[in-house]
Structure formats: structure tokens, C-alpha cells
N, C-alpha and C positions, 0 to 999 in steps of 0.2 A: 232836434236837440241843438242847443247853442253851445259851442266850444269857446271858452274864454281863453284869450291869448294874453298872458301876463309876462312881458319881456323884462329882462333886467340883467344887470351884471351879477347880482347875487354874490357879492364880494365881501363877506360870505352871506349865504342864505341864513336868515334868522327867523325866529318864531313869529314876528310880525308878518313876514311874507306867507308863511304856511297857514297861520291862523286866518288871514284874510282870504286866501285861496279856498280854504275849507268853508269859511263863512259864506262866500259867494255860491258855492255848490249847495251847501245845506239850506240856504234861503231860496234856492231855485232861481237865482239870478242867471246862472249858467248851469248847464247839465254836467259839464266837466271843465276842468281847468288844466291848461298846459302852461307850465312855467318854462319859458324859452330862455335858456342861458345865452346871453349875448356876448359874442367874442369881442366886439368893439362897438361901443355906443358912440355915434359921431358927435354927441353933445357933451361927452365926458372925457376927461384926461385918462390915459391908460397907465399913468404912474401909480404904482401900488396895487395894480390889478393882479390878483392871483392867477396862476395858469388856468387856461380854459378847462382842461381835463379835471383839475382839482375842484373848480367851482361846480362843474357838472356832477362830479362824484358826490360832493357835499349836498347838492340839491337833491340828487336821487336818494341819498340817505334820509334827508329831512322829510321827503314826501312819502316815503315807504309806508308809514302807518295811516296815511290819509286815504279817504274814499274819493274816487273819481278825480284825483289830482296826480299829474305826472310831471317829471322834469324832462325837458327835451333838448337835444343838441341840433335841432333842425337848422338853426342859423349857422352852425359850424361849417355847413356845406355851401353856404352862400358867399358871394363876394363881400369883402370888407371895405369900408365900415358897413355896419348893419343898418340899413335904412328900413324902417318898419313897412313902408309902402311896398318895397321889394319882397320883404318876408311874407307879408299878407298875400301878395300876388302869387308867390311860389306855393304858399299853403293852399290857396284856392285851386291851383293847377294840380297839386299832388293829392288833394283830398276834395274832389268836386262834390262829394256827397255831404260834406259838412258845411255848417254855417258858423263862421268865426266872428267873434266880437273882440275888440281890443279893450283890455283892462289897463287903466293907467291911474296914477295918483293925481290928486288935485294940483300938486306942484308941477307935474308934467303937462296937465291941461293948461295951466297958465303959460307954459312955453310952447304949447302945441302949434301956434302959428309959425314958429321957427322950424318945425319939423319939415323935412324934405317931402314935398307934395302932400301936405296935410289934407288938402281939399280932396285928393283922390282917395285917401283913407276914408274920409267921411262919406264919400260917394258910394263906397262898396261895403262898409262895415259899421255896425253899431259900435259906439264907444261907451264904455262903462267907467265912470270916474268914482274912485273911492276917496274918502276924506284923508287929508294929511294935516298935521299940526301947522298952525299959522297960515293956512291957505284957505281963504274964503272963496267959495264958488256960489254964484247966484243961480240956483237951479232953474228959475223962471226965465233966465236969459240964455239958456243953453239952446243950441240949434237942434233941429229935428234929428233924431237918431242918437242923441247924446243924453245919457242919464247919469244923475248923481245918486249913488247908493247911500243907504243909511248905515253902512258898515261901521262898526265901532272903530275908534282910533287905536292904532297900534303904534305907539311912539317909540319905535326902536330903530336904530340907525346902524347900518353896516360900517359906516365911517367911524362912529363912536366905538363899535366893537373892535375894529382893527386897531384903533388908538389905544384902547384899554389893553388889548393883547400885547402891544409892544411897550407900553409905558407903566402898566400897573401890575406888579408881580403878584398881587392878591386877587387879580381878576379870576373869577370862577366860572366863566362861561355864561353869565347871565344874558338872557335874550337868545341863546342858541339852543337848539335841540341837543339833548345830552349826547347822542351818538355823533353829531357834528362836532361838538366840543371835544369829544374823545379823540377824534381824528386830528383836529387842529392842535390840541394840546400835545399829542404825541409828535407832531411835526415840529412844533417850536422847541420841544425838549431835545429833538435830534439835531437841531441847528448848531 
């Protein structure tokens, strides 16, 4: 069975994340999906990043009703910043009976050459790319071991959700799992 590793800040996790994860499992692209909440992405600023434990808590709430999808804090125990090559090596060592595939968006695939030791990731793991708005990927030009899925587009942005939460008093949690929105709404009310 192939275990998909879908790393992200999940700041916050939204229905685009969870719907994609469940689609990949339901379509048999992977047998199970692990959403790895990343404490520090080396290619992203940490400004505006919700606390690690909160992002993990929200991710676990969001995946609770899903089948064969879990939220993981595996990277919390690794050195920071979180380089995926190190995470995948640690996963191979911790779970030698599993086969891991890296799941990334087309936007990340376009930046993949900038990833630390990207060639090592490709040498050890299949990479599954999912479509992202305004990111064209030529499937015929992909290297061996890299596939572009036909997953539907989920045009939802954590950044836009955070902005709506702070700037739009009428924001009603659109794009968030209702249980996630309940927690976030209660937190903002308490501030």
C-alpha cells in the first residue's frame, strides 16, 4: 500500500486540503494519506503562522470524518526548518514496512528545483502532483516517478481565509470544516 505524504502549514486547514486528500484515497492513487503539519516551511515566512499545536488540533478535527486520512505531528520532532528530504528519510527509518509518496501541488512542483536536495527525493519516492489554479504542468515532460493527477481543482486559500477572518466581520467560515470554524470563531471571539 502506498502512503501519501501531504505536508503543509495548514494555516488553517480548509476543505480544499481535506477534499483532495479524500479524493486521492477514494480514487486509489494512494491507500492512505498522512497530512503532515509542518512547523516551519523553509520556503515560507513564519509571520502570521498560527501556533503548531493549534494547526495540528484543527487538522485532526478536519480529518476526523475522513477514511484513511490522518493528521500527523511527525515533523514536530525533527530539526527546523523542515526539509522534506529529511522528513522522508526519517519516515523511511521509522516505518520501513511502508512505501511513501510525496503529494504536492502544481505550484510546489514549479518550485521543486529550489527544494533542498530535490534530486534525492525523486530518487527515493514517487511524487504525485495535484492541479492548482493558474499552474500549468506538462504531464508528458515529467520525469520518471512523477505523475500529475486528474484531481478536481479546489480553489481555496488559507491566506484568503485568514484575511477574511481578520478583515470581514461577516465572514462565516466558508471553505472551512464547520468544526474547524467553530474552534477558530470561538478563539477570535475570546481575543
